[in-house]
C-alpha positions as CSV (number, residue, x, y, z in Angstrom):
1,M,-75.2,28.8,-16.9
2,E,-77.0,32.0,-16.1
3,P,-75.0,34.5,-13.8
4,R,-77.8,34.3,-11.3
5,D,-77.4,30.5,-11.0
6,R,-73.7,30.8,-10.0
7,P,-74.2,31.6,-6.3
8,A,-76.4,28.5,-5.9
9,V,-73.7,26.3,-7.3
10,G,-71.1,27.9,-5.0
11,V,-73.3,27.5,-2.0
12,A,-74.0,23.9,-2.8
13,L,-70.2,23.2,-3.2
14,L,-69.4,25.0,0.1
15,A,-72.1,23.0,1.9
16,A,-70.7,19.8,0.5
17,I,-67.2,20.7,1.9
18,L,-68.5,21.4,5.3
19,L,-70.9,18.4,5.5
20,A,-68.2,16.0,4.2
21,A,-65.6,17.4,6.6
22,G,-68.1,17.1,9.5
23,A,-68.8,13.5,8.5
24,A,-65.1,12.8,8.3
25,A,-64.5,14.1,11.8
26,A,-67.4,12.0,13.2
27,L,-65.9,8.9,11.4
28,V,-62.4,9.6,12.8
29,L,-63.8,10.0,16.3
30,T,-65.7,6.7,16.0
31,D,-62.5,4.9,14.7
32,R,-63.7,4.4,11.1
33,W,-60.6,5.6,9.4
34,P,-61.2,4.3,5.8
35,L,-64.6,5.9,5.7
36,A,-63.2,9.1,7.1
37,A,-60.7,9.0,4.2
38,L,-63.6,8.7,1.8
39,A,-65.5,11.6,3.4
40,T,-62.4,13.7,3.4
41,A,-61.8,12.9,-0.3
42,V,-65.4,14.1,-1.0
43,A,-64.6,17.3,0.8
44,A,-61.3,17.6,-1.1
45,A,-63.1,17.1,-4.5
46,A,-65.5,19.9,-3.6
47,V,-62.6,22.1,-2.4
48,T,-60.8,21.5,-5.7
49,V,-63.9,22.4,-7.7
50,T,-64.7,25.6,-5.7
51,G,-61.0,26.6,-5.8
52,R,-60.8,26.3,-9.6
53,R,-64.2,27.9,-10.0
54,A,-63.2,30.8,-7.8
55,K,-59.9,31.3,-9.6
56,Y,-61.2,31.1,-13.1
57,T,-64.4,33.1,-12.6
58,E,-62.6,35.7,-10.5
59,D,-65.6,35.7,-8.2
60,R,-64.2,37.4,-5.1
61,R,-67.1,36.3,-2.9
62,L,-66.6,32.7,-3.9
63,T,-62.9,33.0,-3.4
64,F,-63.5,34.3,0.2
65,A,-66.1,31.6,0.9
66,D,-64.0,28.9,-0.6
67,S,-61.0,29.8,1.6
68,A,-63.2,30.0,4.7
69,A,-64.8,26.6,3.9
70,E,-61.5,25.0,3.2
71,R,-59.9,26.2,6.4
72,T,-63.0,25.2,8.4
73,G,-63.0,21.8,6.9
74,D,-59.3,21.3,7.6
75,A,-59.9,22.5,11.2
76,V,-62.7,20.0,11.8
77,V,-60.9,17.0,10.3
78,L,-57.4,17.7,11.7
79,A,-58.7,18.6,15.2
80,A,-60.7,15.3,15.2
81,V,-57.5,13.5,14.2
82,A,-55.5,15.3,16.9
83,W,-58.1,14.3,19.5
84,A,-58.4,10.7,18.3
85,T,-54.7,10.2,18.4
86,I,-53.9,12.0,21.6
87,E,-52.2,8.9,23.0
88,E,-49.9,8.9,19.9
89,P,-48.1,12.2,20.5
90,A,-46.2,12.2,17.2
91,V,-49.4,11.7,15.2
92,S,-51.4,14.2,17.3
93,A,-48.6,16.8,16.9
94,A,-48.5,16.2,13.2
95,A,-52.2,16.9,12.9
96,L,-51.9,20.1,14.9
97,S,-48.8,21.1,12.8
98,A,-50.7,20.5,9.6
99,L,-53.6,22.6,11.0
100,V,-51.5,25.5,12.2
101,L,-49.2,25.7,9.1
102,G,-52.3,25.5,6.8
103,Y,-53.7,28.5,8.7
104,L,-50.4,30.3,8.6
105,A,-50.1,29.9,4.8
106,T,-53.7,31.3,4.4
107,Y,-53.0,34.2,6.8
108,M,-49.8,35.2,5.0
109,R,-51.5,35.1,1.7
110,A,-54.4,37.2,3.0
111,K,-52.1,39.7,4.8
112,A,-49.9,40.1,1.7
113,T,-52.9,40.6,-0.5
114,G,-54.4,43.1,1.9
115,L,-51.2,45.1,1.8
116,G,-51.3,45.2,-2.0
117,F,-48.8,42.5,-2.9
118,M,-49.6,39.9,-5.6
119,V,-49.6,36.4,-4.0
120,E,-51.5,33.5,-5.5
121,E,-52.3,30.2,-3.9
122,S,-51.0,27.1,-5.6
123,L,-53.8,24.8,-6.4
124,I,-51.2,22.0,-6.7
125,A,-50.0,22.6,-3.1
126,R,-53.6,22.8,-1.9
127,G,-54.5,19.5,-3.6
128,S,-51.3,17.8,-2.4
129,R,-51.8,18.8,1.2
130,I,-55.4,17.5,1.3
131,G,-54.4,14.4,-0.7
132,L,-51.8,13.6,1.9
133,V,-54.4,13.8,4.7
134,V,-56.7,11.5,2.7
135,L,-53.9,9.0,2.2
136,G,-53.0,9.1,5.9
137,L,-56.6,8.5,6.9
138,A,-57.0,5.6,4.4
139,W,-53.8,3.9,5.6
140,R,-53.9,4.5,9.3
141,D,-50.3,3.3,9.8
142,A,-49.1,6.1,7.5
143,L,-51.1,8.8,9.2
144,G,-48.2,10.4,11.0
145,P,-45.8,10.6,8.1
146,A,-48.7,11.8,5.8
147,L,-49.6,14.6,8.2
148,W,-45.9,15.6,8.6
149,A,-45.7,15.7,4.8
150,A,-48.9,17.9,4.6
151,S,-47.2,20.2,7.2
152,A,-44.1,20.4,5.0
153,V,-46.3,21.3,2.0
154,S,-47.9,24.2,4.0
155,L,-44.5,25.3,5.3
156,F,-43.2,25.4,1.7
157,S,-46.2,27.6,0.8
158,V,-45.4,29.9,3.7
159,M,-41.8,30.3,2.5
160,R,-42.8,30.6,-1.2
161,E,-45.2,33.4,-0.4
162,A,-42.7,35.2,1.8
163,V,-40.2,35.1,-1.0
164,E,-42.8,36.3,-3.5
165,V,-43.6,39.3,-1.3
166,G,-39.9,40.0,-0.7
167,R,-39.2,40.2,-4.5
168,Q,-42.0,42.6,-5.2
169,R,-41.8,46.4,-5.1
170,E,-43.6,48.3,-2.5
171,P,-47.3,48.6,-3.6
172,A,-48.4,52.0,-4.7
């Protein structure tokens, strides 16, 4: 692939993430949970491809855009879930917890990197978190536990990144 073609592929993948997440949110809000799971899985596949592509090509713009699209997609889907389950406080709280802890993990990684520390995102944790959301949407009765588990994955990432920074020397 020609270097000039790379941005077009990245833009297409990012558009797929946002469109699929938007579709998933609309499906959640219209009470079509299995279809929302499918749309979220499409977004997750695009997130996985862009995350790997960004990591292995070391394209900083794609890394930035990938992170922004992932967080936006998460916000759209999880906010829709929180809204749709407002009468189920444990599930709604789990959706908000997954959303906030996902943002916190991203913030900590960005802050550490901005301060000169080396902190890498785990693509396994990223995939696990979104996979749990997909499973919860697919099996509506398991939505609460799946979202709490996704929250735990993000919390683990927060703690792992804090430990990574704590073990490093002060950046030069």
